[in-house]
N, C-alpha and C positions, 0 to 999 in steps of 0.2 A: 504493499500499500505505500503511495507517494505521501510525502508530508503534506502536501495541499490537500489532497483527498482526506487525509486523517483530520485536519481542521475543519474540513467542511462538514464531515461527519459528526464530529464532536459539536460543533456549533449547532448543527441540527438536533441532536440528542439534547443538548441544554435548553433549547427552545421548547422542545417538548416537556421537559421536566420543570420549567418555568410556572410559577402559578398564573392563572389568568390574568392578573393585574398587570404582571411582568411582561406579558406577552402582547396585550392590548396596544394598538396603536391608532394614530389619528387624533381628530379633536372634534368638538362638537360646539355649535353656538346656540344658546338657549335665552329665549326671551322670558323674563320672569315677571309675573303680574300679582304676586303675594308680597308680603313685607320682606324688607332686606334682610331681616333677621331669619327668616325661613328661606329665602333664596340662597343665601351663603352655604348653610349646611348640605343642602341639596346638591349643590355643585361639587362641594368638597367630597361628600360621601361617594357620589358616583364616580369621581376622580379616583379616589382611594380605591374602591371596589373595582373598577375596570382598568385604570390606567389610561383612560381616554382624557385628554386635556379639555376642560370646559371653559368657555367664555360665556359667562352669564351677565346679562343686562337687565336691570329692574326698571319698568315702567308701569304705570297703570295700564289697565284694559284698553281704555279708550285711546291712549296714547300708542299702545302697542298695535292696535289694529289699524291705526292711522299710518304706521311706520310699514307694516307689512304690506298694506294696498300700495303704497309709495315705492316700496321694493319689488314690486311684483314681477317686473321685467328682469330684475337682476337680484334674486333673493339672497340675502345675508345671513338670515337666521334658519336655523334647522328645525328647532321646536319651540312652540309658545306653551308654556306652562304657567297654570294658574290664572286667576281673574275670573270674573264672572262669565257664565255661559252664554249669554246673549251676544256679544261681539265674535266669540268663538263660532256660534250658530250662524253670524252673519258672514263670517270669513269662509265657512263650509259652502253656504249659499253661493257666494261670489268666486268659487272655484279657487280660493287662494291656499286651500290646505287638501291635504292627499288623504284617502281612503287606507285606513289600517285596522285590522282586526287582530288584536292582541290575543295571545293565548290564554291571558289572564282574565278574559271578560267573564267567564265564568264563575270567578271569586267575587264579583262585585255586587252591591247592592241594586235592586232593581230601577231606582231612580237614576243611576250611572249608566246602565245600559239601554234604557228607554231613550235617553238623551242621545247616545251613539246611533241608535235605530234612527232617529228623527233626523239626525245630521248625515245620513247615509254613510256613517262609520269615519266621519271626517273629523271628529272630535269626540271627547269621552268625559264623563264625570270623574274628577278626583277628590272632591270634597264637597260639602253642602253646608249652607248657613242662613239662618233666618234675618231679616232685616226688622229694624226697630230703631231705638234711640236709648241714650244715658243722660242722666242730668247730675250736676254737682250738687249732692245733698247739702251740705253746709251752706253754700251760697244759697241755695232755695229757701233754707230755713231763716237765714239771715235776711232775706228779703221779704220773708213772710208770704212766698207764693206757694199756691195750693199744688200739690205734686200732680204732674201729668200723668194720665194713664192710657190716653187714647190719641189718635192722630189728630181729632178734632180739638185736643186741648193745646196744641202747638200754635194754633192761629189767635189764642187769646191775646188782648192787649198787654197783658202783664210779660208775655216774652218778647215784646218789641225789642229788635236788635239784640236778641240774646241767643240765636240759633245759629249753628253752622252746619251746612251739607256740601257735598262736593257738587262740582259742575257735572252735569250728567254728558256732556260732550267730551270730557276726559276720564270721566269715571264709571266703570260699570256699576259700581254701587248706586250712584246716583240715577242713572238710567233705570236700575231696577227699581227705585223709588217711584218714578214715573209710571213705570209700568205697573207696579203694584197699585198704586192709587187710582188708575183708570180702571183695573179690574175691580177693587174695592167699592169705588164711588159711582162708576159710569163716566164717561168722558166729560162730558160739560160739567157736571159738579166738582169733578176732579181739577179741572182747569180753574174754576172758581176758587178751590180751596188752595192751589198752588200760587195764585195771585195773592192771596191772603198771606200765605206762608211766607212769600217774597218780603213782604213788609216787615217781617220778623227776623229775617235771615241778615246777619252781620258780615258773612264772608262765603262766597262758593269757592271750596278749595280744590285743588287739582287732585289730591288723593281721596279716595273713599274713605280710608280710615283716619284721616287728620282730625275730623270733628271730635272723635272719641278722645283723642290726645289733648285737644283744646279743651274739652269739658274737664278732663281729668286735672289739668293744671288751673282751672279756673278762668282761663282766656275766654270761654263762652260758657253759658249756662246750661245749654243742651246741645249735644250732638247727633246728629242722625247718621247712623251707621249700621253696617252688619253688628248684630249682637256680640259675634265672638270678639270682635275689635274692641269692643267697650269691656269685655271681660278681660282681655289682656291687660288693660290699664288697671281695672279692679284688682286683679291678681297682684299686681306690681305695687298696690298699696293706695291707689286712686279713691278718693271718697264718693264714688259713683253709684247710683242707683240705675238699674237696667230695667227698660220697659219693652215688652211684647205688645204692641197696640191692640185695644180691646176689640176694635172693628174687624181684626184680622189683618195678615200681613204677608208679603211675598217672601220668597227665598232665592238663594242663588244656587247653582250647581257649578262650582269651580271646575274648570276644565282644562283640557290638554289637547294640542293638536300639532301634528306633523306639516310644516310649512312646505307648499308646493315648490319644488325646484331646489329642495334642500341639498346642499353639498356634500353633506355627510349623512346620506339617507340611511345606511345600515347602523350607524351609531345612534341616529336620531331613533329607530326602532328599539334599539336597545335601551336606551334611555327610558322609552315610553312603557316598555315592560317592566322595567325596574322601578319606575314612578308609581306603577299600580300595584307593587307588592306590599305587603303588610309592613315590611321593615322601613321601606322608604316612606310611607305614609306616616309611620309612628314618629318621624322626625318633626311633623307638624307640633305635636304637643310638646315636644322637646325643645322647641323653638318658641314656646310660649304663644301658638296659635290655636284656636279651639274650635275649629271646625270639625265637623262629622266626616271621617274618612270614607271613602267608597269602598275600600275593601272589607268584606265582611269580616275578617280574621285581624284587621288593624286595631290596635287598643285605641278606645275612645277617652280623650281626656276627661277626668271627672269633673271639671269645672265647665266643659262643652254645653252650651244650652241644647236641650233635647228637643225635637220636633214634637214629642207627644205633649210637651207641656205649652206648646204655643198653638194659637189659633192660625192655622196656617190656609192660605187660599189655594185654589187649584190652579197654579200659575201655568199660564199657557207659553211654555218655552218657544215653541215653534212658531208662533205668532209673534211675540214680542222680540224673538230674535232674527225675524226677516228684515232685509236691508230696507224694504220698502216702508215698513212700519216704523222702524227704529227712526229713519230719516224723517218720515212725516211727523212724528211725535217730537223729535228733538227741534224741527223747524218751527212747529207751533209753540214749544216752550220758549224758545229764543224770542220769538216776536211777541207773544202774549204776557210772558212773565219776566224774562230777564230784561227785556227793554222797557218794561213797565216802570214808573215811578214809585218811590216809596211812599 
């Protein structure tokens, strides 16, 4: 045997004996639409597990949707992970994402697989969480304001300039609020309500979770968010009371999609399968994010708001995730609410 052949064979044997993480090659670009504290461990753990280099960028759901649409002719991302399902559904409708049927689908809750079926398997549910609001209890008591319990309470005069909510153009959370109110109240009463709520809003934030942080610090009295975002602040010691509105409320199915034209398609599918595993979904609770995971075997954080304790509406994800309906509702909100006076 020649020396050259000896080293080639030895190198091949060493490659076979290396653990999977050592053998893996290539990279992956992930657009992440949950909080930075959850994005980071997802990227780091996947890198450590597979050896695949991960470049992860954190943006809100609306911002990520805008970016993917702008990059459609020259995609730079491979996977869009997290964020509300409505823009993921819209991306599927606009043919911006790819069909993929993970072998882990049989492990998931029905609400996750139903969403995949509605999107022709171009997105899938990875977590769920209900919409609501939180208020700063000591500040409320100091001002002698009666505690709110319903959506209707938030348009009371004593909340003038005391409410924060995100901008539905950049935030999936805030778009879910619009779609929820239209389903709870009917369209015309909902827009009457939204115009009244506008008078009480002190800021429309870019991020859907930001109003909970503002309520936690006393920057605002009330923050409209998903309930789990308020739980994150309360677990950290914030004096928040959390409200699932009495009229009923909508919920999100946080989603994951493979971007059409992904340059690292094999690695994207590998990440997709891994992200549906109980081990990967357990990272949410470890990162102080308290959504309900989609894998039935994944641990549920004890602080997570449970659907059985909340009056949920039968949220129509197919309708409100369509591009036509989303554009129509946002256009009307801009014209009749955002542009109106205080």
